[in-house]
C-alpha positions as CSV (number, residue, x, y, z in Angstrom):
1,M,-0.1,0.1,-0.2
2,K,2.7,2.6,0.5
3,Q,3.7,2.1,-3.0
4,K,0.2,3.0,-3.7
5,F,-0.2,5.8,-1.4
6,S,3.1,7.3,-3.1
7,E,1.7,7.3,-6.4
8,L,-1.8,8.8,-5.7
9,A,0.4,11.4,-3.6
10,R,2.0,12.7,-7.1
11,I,-1.3,12.5,-8.8
12,F,-2.7,14.6,-6.0
13,C,0.4,16.9,-6.1
14,L,1.4,16.4,-2.4
15,S,5.1,17.6,-1.8
16,G,7.5,14.7,-0.1
17,D,7.7,11.0,0.5
18,V,5.6,8.6,2.1
19,T,6.8,7.5,5.4
20,D,3.8,5.9,7.6
21,Y,0.5,5.0,7.0
22,E,-2.4,3.2,9.1
23,V,-5.9,2.2,8.7
24,I,-9.0,4.2,10.0
25,R,-11.6,1.5,11.2
26,N,-14.5,3.8,11.6
27,G,-17.0,3.2,9.3
28,N,-18.8,0.4,7.8
29,I,-18.8,1.9,4.0
30,N,-15.3,3.1,2.6
31,A,-11.8,2.2,3.0
32,T,-10.2,5.1,4.8
33,Y,-6.1,5.5,5.4
34,D,-3.9,7.8,7.8
35,V,-1.3,9.0,5.5
36,I,1.9,10.7,6.8
37,M,4.1,12.2,4.5
38,T,7.6,14.0,4.9
39,N,8.5,16.9,3.0
40,E,12.5,18.6,3.8
41,G,12.0,17.1,7.8
42,K,8.4,18.0,7.9
43,A,5.7,15.7,8.6
44,R,2.4,16.2,7.4
45,R,-0.7,13.9,7.2
46,F,-3.7,13.3,5.1
47,V,-6.5,11.4,5.0
48,F,-6.6,9.0,1.8
49,Q,-9.8,6.8,0.8
50,K,-11.3,4.8,-1.8
51,I,-14.5,5.1,-2.3
52,N,-17.1,2.2,-2.1
53,I,-18.8,2.4,-5.5
54,F,-21.5,-0.3,-5.1
55,V,-22.4,1.8,-2.7
56,F,-22.2,5.4,-4.1
57,K,-23.1,4.5,-8.0
58,N,-21.8,8.0,-8.9
59,P,-19.0,9.5,-6.9
60,K,-18.0,12.1,-9.4
61,R,-21.8,13.9,-7.9
62,I,-20.7,13.5,-4.8
63,M,-17.7,14.9,-4.7
64,K,-18.9,17.9,-6.6
65,N,-21.5,17.7,-3.9
66,I,-18.9,18.3,-1.2
67,E,-16.8,20.7,-3.2
68,K,-20.1,23.2,-3.1
69,I,-20.7,22.7,0.5
70,T,-17.2,22.9,1.5
71,S,-16.6,26.0,-0.5
72,H,-19.7,27.6,1.0
73,I,-18.8,26.9,4.5
74,A,-15.2,28.3,3.8
75,D,-16.7,31.3,2.4
76,K,-19.1,32.0,5.6
77,L,-16.1,31.5,8.0
78,E,-13.9,33.5,6.1
79,M,-16.8,36.4,6.2
80,Q,-17.1,36.0,9.8
81,G,-13.1,35.8,10.6
82,E,-13.0,32.1,11.4
83,S,-10.5,30.0,10.3
84,R,-11.4,27.9,7.0
85,D,-9.8,25.2,8.9
86,R,-12.3,24.2,10.1
87,V,-14.3,22.8,7.5
88,L,-12.8,20.0,5.2
89,H,-10.6,20.5,2.6
90,F,-10.2,18.4,-0.7
91,A,-6.7,17.7,-2.5
92,H,-7.0,18.6,-6.7
93,T,-4.9,16.8,-9.0
94,S,-3.1,18.8,-11.9
95,D,-6.2,19.2,-13.9
96,G,-8.4,19.9,-11.0
97,K,-10.2,17.3,-10.1
98,N,-11.0,16.3,-6.2
99,Y,-10.7,13.0,-6.6
100,Y,-9.1,10.3,-9.2
101,I,-11.0,7.5,-10.8
102,E,-8.5,4.2,-11.8
103,E,-9.0,0.6,-12.8
104,Q,-9.0,-0.6,-8.8
105,G,-11.2,2.2,-7.8
106,F,-12.2,5.5,-7.1
107,W,-9.2,8.1,-4.7
108,R,-9.8,11.1,-2.9
109,V,-7.6,13.0,-0.5
110,S,-7.9,15.5,2.6
111,E,-5.7,17.4,4.8
112,F,-5.9,16.0,8.3
113,V,-6.9,18.0,10.8
114,P,-4.1,18.9,13.4
115,N,-4.6,18.3,16.9
116,T,-7.6,16.3,16.4
117,V,-9.5,13.2,17.7
118,T,-12.8,11.5,17.6
119,H,-15.3,9.0,19.4
120,N,-16.7,6.2,18.9
121,S,-18.5,6.2,21.9
122,C,-18.8,8.6,24.5
123,D,-20.2,9.5,27.9
124,D,-18.7,12.9,28.7
125,L,-21.9,15.2,28.6
126,A,-19.8,18.3,27.5
127,L,-18.5,16.8,24.6
128,L,-21.8,15.7,23.5
129,R,-23.2,18.8,24.0
130,S,-20.2,20.1,21.6
131,A,-21.1,17.3,19.1
132,G,-24.9,18.7,19.1
133,E,-23.7,22.3,18.6
134,A,-21.7,20.9,15.8
135,F,-24.1,19.7,13.7
136,G,-26.6,22.4,14.3
137,N,-23.8,24.2,13.1
138,F,-23.3,22.6,10.5
139,Q,-26.8,23.1,9.1
140,T,-27.0,26.6,10.2
141,M,-24.1,27.4,7.9
142,L,-25.8,25.6,5.2
143,S,-29.2,27.0,6.1
144,D,-29.1,29.8,2.6
145,F,-27.9,27.0,0.4
146,D,-30.1,25.9,-2.3
147,A,-31.0,22.4,-1.4
148,T,-31.9,21.3,-4.8
149,A,-28.7,22.6,-5.9
150,L,-27.3,18.9,-4.5
151,Y,-27.4,15.8,-5.9
152,E,-28.7,12.9,-4.2
153,T,-26.1,10.7,-3.1
154,I,-28.1,7.7,-2.4
155,P,-31.9,8.0,-3.8
156,G,-34.5,7.4,-1.3
157,F,-31.6,7.3,1.7
158,H,-34.2,8.2,4.6
159,D,-37.4,6.9,2.8
160,T,-38.5,4.9,5.6
161,R,-41.6,3.8,3.5
162,S,-39.9,3.2,0.6
163,R,-37.2,0.7,2.3
164,I,-39.7,-0.7,4.5
165,A,-41.5,-1.7,1.3
166,V,-38.1,-2.7,-0.4
167,F,-37.5,-4.8,2.7
168,L,-40.2,-6.9,2.6
169,R,-40.5,-7.6,-0.7
170,H,-36.5,-9.0,-0.5
171,V,-38.6,-11.0,2.3
172,N,-41.0,-12.6,0.0
173,E,-38.5,-13.4,-2.6
174,D,-36.2,-14.8,0.4
175,P,-32.8,-14.9,-2.4
176,C,-30.2,-16.6,0.6
177,G,-32.9,-18.6,2.4
178,R,-32.6,-16.9,5.6
179,A,-35.9,-15.5,5.9
180,D,-37.3,-18.3,8.0
181,E,-34.6,-17.6,11.0
182,V,-35.9,-13.9,11.3
183,K,-39.5,-14.6,11.8
184,E,-39.3,-12.5,15.1
185,E,-37.7,-9.5,13.8
186,I,-39.8,-9.6,10.6
187,A,-43.2,-9.2,12.4
188,R,-41.8,-6.6,15.0
189,I,-41.2,-4.5,12.1
190,R,-44.3,-4.9,10.4
191,A,-46.0,-3.8,13.8
192,Y,-43.9,-0.4,13.7
193,R,-44.1,0.5,10.1
194,S,-47.1,2.6,10.1
195,L,-45.3,4.9,13.0
196,A,-41.8,4.9,11.3
197,C,-43.5,6.0,8.1
198,R,-45.5,9.3,9.6
199,L,-42.2,11.5,8.6
200,N,-42.9,10.7,4.9
201,E,-46.8,11.1,5.5
202,L,-45.5,14.9,6.6
203,I,-43.0,15.2,4.0
204,D,-45.7,14.6,1.3
205,S,-48.6,17.1,3.4
206,K,-45.4,19.7,2.9
207,E,-45.7,20.3,6.8
208,L,-41.9,19.6,7.1
209,P,-39.4,21.8,5.3
210,L,-36.4,19.8,3.4
211,R,-33.0,21.3,4.2
212,V,-28.9,20.7,3.9
213,T,-28.9,17.9,6.2
214,H,-26.0,15.4,6.7
215,N,-27.6,12.2,7.0
216,D,-24.6,10.9,8.9
217,T,-24.3,12.0,12.3
218,K,-22.4,9.8,14.0
219,I,-20.9,11.5,16.9
220,N,-17.4,9.9,15.1
221,N,-18.3,12.4,12.4
222,V,-17.2,15.0,14.5
223,L,-13.7,16.0,15.1
224,F,-12.7,17.4,18.3
225,D,-9.5,19.4,19.6
226,K,-7.6,16.8,21.4
227,D,-6.8,19.3,24.0
228,T,-9.7,21.4,24.6
229,G,-12.7,18.8,24.0
230,E,-14.3,21.6,21.4
231,A,-15.6,20.3,18.3
232,K,-13.6,21.3,15.3
233,T,-15.3,20.2,12.0
234,V,-17.9,17.7,10.8
235,I,-16.7,15.0,8.6
236,D,-17.7,12.1,6.3
237,L,-19.9,14.2,3.9
238,D,-20.8,11.7,1.4
239,T,-24.6,11.7,2.2
240,V,-24.6,15.7,2.6
241,M,-28.3,16.1,0.5
242,P,-31.8,17.3,1.3
243,G,-33.5,15.8,4.5
244,L,-35.2,16.6,7.5
245,V,-34.0,17.6,10.4
246,A,-35.7,14.7,12.1
247,Y,-33.2,12.6,10.1
248,D,-29.8,14.4,12.0
249,F,-31.1,14.7,15.3
250,G,-32.7,10.9,15.1
251,D,-29.8,9.4,13.7
252,A,-27.5,11.2,16.3
253,I,-29.3,10.1,19.8
254,R,-29.8,6.7,18.2
255,F,-25.5,6.8,17.8
256,A,-24.8,8.5,21.0
257,A,-27.5,7.8,23.3
258,N,-27.2,4.6,23.6
259,T,-25.2,2.8,25.5
260,A,-23.3,0.1,23.5
261,P,-22.3,-0.4,20.1
262,E,-25.2,-0.9,17.7
263,D,-23.3,-4.4,16.9
264,E,-23.5,-5.2,20.9
265,P,-25.2,-9.0,21.0
266,D,-25.5,-8.5,24.6
267,L,-29.0,-6.4,24.6
268,S,-28.9,-6.2,28.5
269,R,-26.1,-3.6,27.4
270,V,-28.5,-1.7,25.3
271,S,-30.4,1.4,26.8
272,L,-31.1,5.0,25.9
273,D,-28.9,7.4,28.7
274,M,-31.1,10.9,29.0
275,E,-28.5,12.6,30.1
276,R,-26.7,12.0,26.5
277,F,-30.2,12.9,25.0
278,R,-30.2,16.3,26.6
279,A,-26.8,17.3,26.1
280,F,-26.9,16.6,22.7
281,A,-29.9,18.3,22.2
282,E,-29.2,21.3,24.0
283,G,-26.1,21.9,21.8
284,F,-27.8,21.1,18.6
285,L,-31.1,23.2,19.2
286,S,-29.0,26.2,20.7
287,A,-27.0,26.2,17.5
288,L,-30.2,26.2,15.2
289,G,-31.6,28.8,17.1
290,G,-34.7,29.6,16.3
291,A,-34.9,28.8,12.6
292,L,-37.0,25.5,13.2
293,T,-41.0,25.2,12.7
294,P,-42.9,24.1,15.4
295,T,-43.7,21.1,13.4
296,E,-40.0,20.2,12.9
297,I,-39.2,20.7,16.5
298,K,-41.9,18.6,17.3
299,T,-40.6,15.6,15.1
300,L,-37.1,15.2,16.7
301,S,-38.2,12.9,19.1
302,L,-39.6,10.8,16.3
303,G,-36.7,11.1,14.2
304,V,-34.9,9.0,17.1
305,F,-37.6,6.4,16.7
306,T,-37.9,6.2,13.1
307,M,-33.6,6.7,12.1
308,T,-33.0,3.3,14.7
309,L,-35.8,1.4,13.3
310,E,-35.0,2.3,9.9
311,L,-31.0,0.9,10.5
312,A,-32.9,-2.2,11.6
313,V,-34.4,-2.6,8.4
314,R,-31.4,-1.5,6.4
315,F,-29.4,-4.3,8.5
316,L,-31.7,-7.3,8.0
317,D,-32.3,-6.1,4.6
318,D,-28.7,-6.5,3.6
319,Y,-28.4,-10.1,5.6
320,I,-31.5,-11.8,4.1
321,T,-30.1,-10.6,0.6
322,G,-26.2,-11.9,1.4
323,D,-24.4,-9.1,3.0
324,Q,-23.3,-6.9,0.2
325,Y,-23.7,-3.2,1.4
326,F,-22.3,-3.1,5.2
327,K,-19.2,-4.8,5.9
328,T,-19.1,-7.2,7.8
329,L,-16.7,-9.2,10.4
330,Y,-18.0,-12.6,10.5
331,R,-21.6,-14.4,9.7
332,G,-24.2,-13.1,11.1
333,H,-23.1,-9.7,11.7
334,N,-26.1,-7.8,10.1
335,L,-28.1,-10.2,12.2
336,V,-26.4,-9.2,15.5
337,R,-26.6,-5.5,14.1
338,T,-30.7,-5.8,13.4
339,R,-31.4,-7.6,17.0
340,C,-29.7,-4.1,18.5
341,Q,-31.2,-1.6,17.0
342,L,-34.8,-3.2,17.5
343,Y,-34.3,-3.8,21.0
344,L,-33.3,-0.2,21.1
345,A,-36.5,0.7,19.0
346,D,-38.6,-0.3,21.8
347,I,-36.9,1.4,24.4
348,I,-37.0,4.7,22.4
349,Y,-40.7,3.8,21.4
350,D,-41.1,3.9,25.3
351,K,-39.5,7.0,26.1
352,L,-41.0,9.3,23.3
353,G,-42.9,11.0,25.9
354,E,-39.8,11.8,28.0
355,M,-38.1,12.9,25.4
356,N,-40.3,15.3,24.2
357,K,-40.6,16.9,27.4
358,I,-37.1,17.9,27.5
359,I,-37.7,19.0,23.8
360,A,-40.9,21.2,25.3
361,D,-38.2,22.2,28.2
362,L,-35.2,23.5,25.7
363,T,-37.5,25.3,23.0
364,G,-40.6,26.1,24.6
365,V,-42.7,24.3,22.5
366,T,-46.4,22.8,23.5
367,F,-46.7,19.1,22.2
């Protein structure tokens, strides 16, 4: 790989020699590497990433999206007297592209933001509040960006209604002969179907506005300052496209407030920590200020439930169709993920009232 990275460094016009690299294991989709380059005795770090073109069918359009939104945010930061380093910067080839295509894959390179760290899980309430603020600020910075100017990187990515319909079709087709072993999980998804599709109905009736959203708001997609714990920037911009605020809020809570990893096999360890919920909500809502409509605010808790059930559907659909989408570490990994998310969805369903009360306290909106 070192030789490969040296070749890519030349293509992306980076000076110096590749002296070391390490695999970054966060994420289930792309292959990512932390690459150190040394030039005249000075070391710099870059993130080299090979895009999964099975998942992202048109990566050129994704990189065009990323160029648009990072430039928009960088210009705003500059106007506010802040450093442009608070947004990701991607290297360009000699012909001005922020990507490189070869027979073996689709590559991009971004600068490693110095003195930063990510967290796969976190019970530090101050960090969670900062993460909420980072994702809230991300939406605020793009609030005047025309969402229709963005390519939909994965069509129907958070179309819960469509995902459940496709899942049930795959259940009937049963291409790998696995449906019989997951009858209980299928039944629970059917039981929750109506509530999980409620956001679709509000989109159809135009009661919820589509905004530019991140659509993958896990806490490990925020870079934090190693020393201060301050959130520096939001990363992993592949799924930035039109969406609902409830999607971003819901997926963030699903990940950050869960007391166990999303593939935890011991369900007794899985719960929803309400102190973490409140901390993230405080940061998120303080950053968005009064930009949200009352209906958007009232659907934030529903977003937590919907995103959790939707991910369970995605994991189980992948399991039934042969584990082609998510990276798996062992046979049945997607089934373990499914059961964890379904168990968490049960807990969230029981806590919807408690979550709504916290949001009402923070916003003054009456439920």
